[in-house]
N, C-alpha and C positions, 0 to 999 in steps of 0.2 A: 721534341719528343718528351712525353711525360715520364716521370719515374714510376716504377712498379709500386703497387700498394704495399705498405709495410705489413709484414706478417707478424702475428702475435705468437711468439714461441715461448714455451715454458722452459725455464732453465733446466738443463740436464740434471743438476743436483736435486731438483724437485721431483723429477721423473724416476730417477734410478731406484729409490726405495720402493716405489710402487711396482716397478718392473721386477725387481728382485723378489718381492713378496708374491707376485703372481707366477713366477717361474716354477715354484714348487707344485703348482696345480696343472702344469702343462706336460703332457707326455711327449717329449721331444723325439722319441724313437718313431712315433707315428708321423711326425713332421718330416723327419729324415727319410723315412720309407716313401712318403708321398713325393718328396722332391726327387727321389731316385727314379721315379716313374717318368715315362715320356708324356708329352702333352696329350697324345692320343689316349694313353692309358688313363690319364686323369679325367679326360672328357668322358670316356666309357664308364668310369666309376661314378661320375656325376650323373650320367644317364640312368645307371642302376639305382642310385639313391632317389632320383626323381620318380622312377617307376614304383619303388617301394613306398614312397610317401603317398603317391596317388592311390595305390592299392590299400594302404592303411586308412587313408582318408575316406575311401569308398566303402570300407567294411562296416557292416551294421553295428551301431552303437559305438563307433570309433570316430575320432576326428570331427571334422565339420560337415562331412557329407554322409551318405549312407542312411541306414535305417534308424529306428526309433531310439 
């Protein structure tokens, strides 16, 4: 049996400053609220987002579809 391929990991000491710098730009309350939802609720929200994007895309002068 062959050994698994070696993974190239970045040292945690290198990652941590980047993560800490990005945390200030993340609204964790939204993440927590989403995680509190059931899987079904998350799928429904995703469907609403998809429909919104489709409507936006099809609007005249908007997105990649639609009018002039």
